[in-house]
N, C-alpha and C positions, 0 to 999 in steps of 0.2 A: 334231759338234764336238766338239773339243774336252773335257777328263777324262778316263771312261771307261777307264781303268788304273788299275796297281796301284799308281800315285801317284808312278813312277820312271820317266822320259822313256831312250828310248835311243840318247844323243847320237853313238853310236859308228854307226848308221844316217843321218845327218844327216851325218857327214866323206863317210861312202861316198859320198853322195848330190853334195855338194860337190864332191868329187876327181874323181868322173863328169863333174864340167862345161867346157868347153870351157877351158883354162888364159888364153885373152885375156879371159874375161866376168867382170870387176871386182865388177860385183854381180848379187843372185838376188832376189826380188821372192816369197816363197810366205806365200798367208794362214796363218791359222790354225791351218784343219780339213788346209790340207794338210801343214804345220807336223806338224802333229798325227798325219795319216799315217805320215809318216814315223818318226818316233820313237818310234810308239806311244804315242801322248797324252800332255798335255799341258795340266797343273792349271787349273781356273777360274781360281782364282788369280793364274795365271803372266798369262792372260788381261784377267778384268777387272779392271784398274787405274786410276786416276785419274791426271792425264787421258788420256784418250784420244783 
């Protein structure tokens, strides 16, 4: 799950993921797990917030 990283996400990897999507795709849905896998970890503080 999210967390388990050095505390810094690699947003370059997200930009590359989004750039590879079809140009006519206006929105992309990702779970926190998918986002974490793409960027190399998302801090728990980014995932656990109020309201959910």
